C-alpha positions in Angstrom: -25.0 16.4 23.3 -28.2 16.4 25.4 -28.2 18.5 28.5 -28.0 16.6 31.7 -30.7 16.4 34.3 -30.0 18.4 37.5 -29.1 16.0 40.3 -29.3 16.4 44.1 -25.8 15.2 44.7 -23.8 16.3 47.8 -22.3 19.7 47.5 -18.6 20.4 47.3 -16.5 21.5 50.3 -16.8 25.1 51.2 -14.7 27.8 52.7 -16.7 27.6 56.0 -15.9 23.8 56.1 -12.2 24.6 55.7 -12.4 27.2 58.5 -14.3 24.8 60.7 -11.7 22.1 60.2 -8.8 24.4 61.0 -10.4 25.4 64.2 -10.1 22.0 65.9 -13.8 20.9 65.8 -13.1 18.3 68.5 -13.5 21.1 71.1 -17.2 21.1 70.4 -17.7 17.4 69.9 -20.9 16.1 71.4 -22.3 12.6 72.2 -24.2 11.6 69.1 -27.9 10.8 69.2 -30.3 9.1 66.8 -34.0 10.0 66.6 -36.8 7.4 66.1 -40.4 8.2 65.8 -43.3 5.8 65.5 -46.9 6.5 64.5 -46.7 10.2 65.3 -50.0 11.8 64.4 -52.0 15.0 65.3 -55.5 16.1 64.9 -57.6 19.0 66.1 -61.2 19.1 67.3 -63.6 21.2 65.3 -66.5 23.2 66.9 -68.8 20.5 65.8 -66.9 18.0 67.9 -65.5 16.2 64.8 -61.7 15.4 64.8 -59.8 16.8 61.8 -56.5 15.0 61.1 -53.6 17.3 60.5 -50.9 14.7 60.3 -51.7 11.0 59.8 -49.5 8.4 61.6 -45.9 8.4 60.3 -42.7 6.7 61.4 -39.0 7.1 60.7 -35.5 6.7 62.0 -32.8 9.3 61.6 -29.1 8.8 62.3 -26.7 11.3 63.8 -24.5 13.5 61.6 -27.3 14.1 59.1 -28.9 17.3 57.8 -32.5 16.5 57.2 -35.0 18.5 55.2 -38.7 18.5 56.0 -40.6 19.6 52.9 -44.1 19.7 51.7 -47.0 22.1 50.6 -48.7 24.4 53.1 -50.8 22.6 55.6 -49.0 19.2 55.3 -47.9 19.2 58.9 -44.2 19.6 58.5 -43.9 22.2 61.3 -46.3 20.1 63.4 -44.0 17.1 62.9 -41.0 19.1 63.9 -42.7 20.5 67.0 -43.7 17.0 68.1 -40.1 15.7 67.6 -38.7 18.7 69.4 -41.2 18.3 72.2 -42.5 21.8 71.6 -46.1 20.8 70.8 -48.3 21.7 73.7 -51.5 20.2 72.3 -52.1 16.5 72.8 -50.8 14.2 70.1 -50.2 10.4 69.7 -47.2 8.4 68.9 -43.8 7.7 70.4 -40.4 9.3 70.1 -37.1 7.6 71.0 -33.6 9.0 71.5 -30.9 6.3 70.9 -33.6 3.7 71.2 -34.8 4.9 74.6 -38.2 6.5 75.1 -37.9 10.3 75.3 -37.8 11.6 78.9 -39.5 15.0 79.2 -37.3 15.9 82.2 -34.0 15.6 80.4 -34.7 15.8 76.7 -34.2 19.5 76.5 -30.6 19.1 77.8 -29.6 17.4 74.5 -32.1 19.1 72.1 -32.1 22.7 70.7 -35.0 24.4 69.0 -34.4 27.3 66.7 -37.7 29.1 65.9 -38.7 31.4 63.1 -38.5 34.6 65.1 -35.2 36.3 65.8 -35.9 38.0 69.2 -32.7 39.5 70.6 -31.9 42.7 72.3 -30.9 45.4 69.8 -27.9 46.6 71.8 -26.5 43.1 72.1 -23.3 42.4 70.1 -23.0 39.3 67.9 -20.2 37.6 69.9 -22.1 38.3 73.1 -25.3 36.7 71.8 -23.5 33.4 70.9 -21.4 33.5 74.1 -24.5 33.9 76.2 -25.9 30.6 75.1 -22.6 28.9 75.4 -22.2 30.0 79.0 -25.6 28.8 80.1 -25.0 25.4 78.5 -21.4 24.8 79.5 -20.5 23.1 82.8 -18.5 25.3 85.2 -15.6 22.9 85.3 -15.3 23.1 81.5 -15.9 26.7 80.9 -12.4 28.2 81.5 -10.8 28.7 78.1 -13.3 26.5 76.3 -16.2 28.9 75.9 -14.2 31.5 74.0 -12.7 28.9 71.7 -16.1 27.5 71.0 -17.6 30.9 70.2 -14.7 31.8 67.9 -15.3 28.4 66.1 -19.0 29.1 65.6 -18.3 32.7 64.4 -15.9 31.2 61.7 -18.3 28.4 60.7 -21.3 30.8 60.2 -19.2 33.6 58.5 -19.8 36.1 61.4 -16.2 36.8 62.4 -16.2 40.2 60.5 -19.2 41.5 62.5 -18.6 39.9 65.9 -18.5 43.3 67.6 -21.5 44.8 65.7 -24.8 45.4 67.4 -27.7 43.0 66.6 -29.7 46.1 65.9 -33.4 46.9 65.7 -35.9 49.6 65.0 -33.9 52.3 66.9 -30.4 50.9 66.4 -28.6 50.2 63.2 -27.1 46.6 63.2 -26.5 43.5 61.1 -28.6 42.4 58.2 -31.6 40.0 58.2 -29.5 37.1 56.8 -26.8 37.7 59.4 -29.4 37.8 62.2 -30.6 34.4 61.1 -27.1 33.0 61.1 -26.6 34.4 64.6 -29.7 32.7 65.7 -28.5 29.4 64.3 -25.1 29.8 65.8 -26.8 30.4 69.2 -28.7 27.2 68.7 -25.4 25.2 68.1 -23.7 27.0 71.0 -26.4 25.5 73.2 -24.6 22.1 72.6 -27.6 20.0 71.6 -27.0 16.7 70.0 -30.4 17.2 68.3 -31.1 20.5 66.6 -34.5 21.5 65.2 -34.8 24.5 62.9 -38.2 25.8 61.9 -37.9 27.6 58.5 -34.5 29.2 59.1 -34.3 30.5 55.5 -37.8 32.1 55.2 -37.5 35.7 54.1 -33.8 35.4 53.1 -32.2 35.9 49.8 -31.0 32.8 47.9 -27.4 33.6 48.8 -28.1 34.1 52.5 -30.2 30.9 52.6 -27.3 28.9 51.1 -24.9 30.3 53.6 -27.2 29.3 56.5 -27.7 25.7 55.2 -24.1 25.3 54.3 -23.0 26.1 57.8 -25.5 23.7 59.3 -24.3 21.0 56.9 -20.7 21.5 58.0 -21.6 21.3 61.6 -23.8 18.2 61.2 -20.9 16.4 59.7 -18.1 17.6 61.8 -19.8 17.4 65.2 -22.1 14.4 64.4 -25.1 16.4 65.2 -28.6 15.5 63.9 -30.2 18.6 62.4 -33.8 18.8 61.2 -34.8 21.7 59.1 -38.2 22.8 57.8 -37.6 24.4 54.4 -39.7 25.6 51.5 -38.6 24.8 47.9 -34.8 25.3 48.3 -32.9 26.0 45.1 -30.7 23.2 43.7 -27.5 24.3 45.4 -29.2 24.4 48.8 -31.0 21.1 48.3 -27.7 19.4 47.5 -26.5 20.2 51.0 -29.1 18.0 52.7 -28.5 14.3 53.4 -32.1 13.2 53.9 -35.4 14.3 52.7 -38.8 13.8 54.4 -41.4 14.8 51.9 -45.1 15.2 52.9 -48.4 15.9 51.2 -51.4 17.7 52.6 -55.0 17.1 53.2 -54.2 15.5 55.6 -50.5 15.4 56.1 -49.0 12.1 54.9 -45.5 10.9 54.1 -44.7 10.4 50.4 -40.9 10.0 50.6 -38.3 9.4 53.3 -34.8 8.6 52.2 -31.5 10.1 50.9 -31.8 13.5 49.2 -29.6 12.3 46.3 -32.0 9.3 45.7 -35.2 11.3 45.4 -34.9 12.0 41.7 -34.3 8.3 41.0 -37.3 7.4 43.2 -39.6 9.8 41.4 -38.5 8.3 38.1 -39.1 4.8 39.4 -42.6 5.9 40.3 -43.2 7.0 36.7 -42.6 10.7 37.2 -39.1 11.7 36.0 -37.9 15.2 36.7 -38.0 17.3 33.4 -34.8 18.9 32.2 -34.0 22.4 33.3 -36.3 22.1 36.3 -35.3 22.4 39.9 -36.1 18.9 41.4 -37.5 20.2 44.7 -39.9 22.5 42.8 -41.1 19.5 40.8 -41.5 17.4 43.9 -43.8 19.9 45.4 -45.8 20.2 42.2 -46.4 16.5 42.4 -47.5 16.3 46.0 -49.6 19.5 46.2 -53.3 18.6 46.1 -55.6 20.6 43.8 -53.2 21.6 41.0 -53.0 20.0 37.5 -49.7 18.1 38.3 -51.1 16.6 41.6 -50.1 13.0 42.0 -50.1 12.9 45.8 -52.5 9.9 46.1 -50.2 7.8 43.8 -47.1 8.8 45.8 -48.8 8.0 49.1 -49.6 4.5 47.8 -46.1 4.1 46.4 -44.6 5.1 49.7 -46.7 2.6 51.6 -45.7 -0.2 49.2 -42.0 0.7 48.4 -40.5 2.5 51.4 -42.7 2.1 54.5 -41.9 -1.6 55.1 -38.1 -0.8 55.1 -38.6 2.1 57.4 -40.7 0.2 59.9 -37.9 -2.5 60.0 -35.4 0.3 60.8 -37.7 1.6 63.5 -38.1 -1.9 65.0 -34.3 -2.3 64.9 -33.9 1.0 66.8 -36.0 -0.4 69.6 -33.7 -3.4 69.9 -30.3 -1.8 69.6 -30.2 0.9 72.3 -27.5 3.5 72.6 -26.6 5.9 75.4 -29.4 7.3 77.5 -29.7 11.0 77.9 -28.2 10.9 81.3 -25.3 8.8 80.0 -24.8 11.4 77.2 -24.6 14.1 79.8 -22.2 12.2 81.9 -20.0 11.7 78.8 -19.5 15.5 78.8 -16.7 16.5 81.1 -18.0 18.2 84.3 -21.6 18.1 83.2 -24.3 18.1 85.9 -27.5 16.1 85.7 -30.9 17.6 86.0 -33.0 20.0 84.0 -30.4 22.8 83.8 -26.8 22.7 82.7 -25.5 25.3 85.2 -26.5 26.3 88.7 -29.0 29.0 89.6 -26.5 31.6 90.6 -24.6 31.2 87.3 -27.8 31.8 85.4 -28.6 34.9 87.6 -25.1 36.3 87.2 -25.1 35.8 83.4 -28.5 37.5 83.0 -27.5 40.4 85.3 -24.3 40.9 83.3 -26.3 41.0 80.0 -28.8 43.4 81.5 -26.1 45.8 82.7 -24.2 45.8 79.4 -27.4 46.5 77.4 -28.5 49.2 79.7 -25.2 51.0 79.7 -25.2 51.1 75.9 -28.6 52.7 75.8 -28.6 56.2 77.3 -32.4 56.5 77.1 -32.7 53.4 79.3 -30.8 55.3 82.0 -32.1 58.8 81.5 -35.8 58.2 81.1 -36.3 56.2 84.4 -34.7 59.1 86.2 -36.0 62.0 84.2 -39.7 61.1 84.0 -40.3 60.6 87.8 -38.4 63.8 88.5 -40.4 65.7 85.9 -43.7 64.3 87.3 -42.7 65.1 90.8 -41.8 68.7 89.9 -45.1 69.2 88.1 -47.2 67.8 90.9 -45.1 69.8 93.4 -45.7 73.0 91.4 -49.4 72.4 91.3 -49.7 72.1 95.1 -47.0 74.6 95.9 -47.9 76.6 99.1 -51.1 74.7 99.6 -50.3 74.1 103.3 -50.2 77.8 104.0 -53.9 78.3 103.0 -57.0 77.8 105.0 -59.0 74.6 104.8 -61.8 76.1 102.6 -59.3 77.6 100.2 -57.5 74.2 99.9 -60.9 72.6 98.9 
């Protein structure tokens, strides 16, 4: 019997999903949001004055409750696309982004969107539970906070497999703490605790082992389904078990960045075969996809796939984009009002709540670090004593002796 071709089918239910279900996920339920982008493009100006395109115009429509993978070779513009969608791109770019069919409002977009960067910058004397609770407090309305924040934090600790280390320090160069994979899961849990209906993750699995990477993506997959959150993830060549957890694939090629596939992850293998490039047996499909769309290597077929995308997929995608303009959902302000006790504006909680939370964190971290208390007291005292010894008795001498 011939061996079967690996398929990118949906993964089976996991222990984290069972834990998540048992913990009453409705307590974290958020208003859902779709994301539509039209003709997003980005270019940089060279010293000669010439414009170099990094990402050519691309469009798409993503529904809530999906886990979306952004893949492509280096330099294809996947992180650039993510930053533009997340409103993190500071340089000028062209195109339009819609949330639930409404043009994105810079003043309120960050209230419903969460960005999880590559760097895990957290105080080393912070405990895991405190790190997640910190984000939850700053994003939870005061009227809803009593009893809710603790339950939400416990829920996220279960979903990300962090319950066993909830009282462990984050750690750092001077403090022993959790592992790198656990740090990344804490970062992702903090992003979800910020209660964004849209979550953008820039390479959350980079530098992790295959097992840790699978745990991270599995937790994101569970949360996307249970909470109807749209999660976009930039990822490099995931193994088969990880790729199966994604619902949608956005595949780009480089030189410049162009879209070559946008559709269901479990339909990518069939699409490649329909384009005349079936995935060989015993080969990870995502590895093969990148081999096909990486310019300059023997298996490069990027030009053919760009043309196939424009003929086969782009007309359907543009219809969905046009439909999103017509059928509008809740605005960002209406999404905020749908949350009990939520306040409108740029920040979820008042200034004094922010100040009190930050002071509480600073006090806890300082008390756990003896050097942070001793050195600010000891160094000035030692310097004062040294200077005092140098000038001891100087006032009793004559003017010429003092000089």
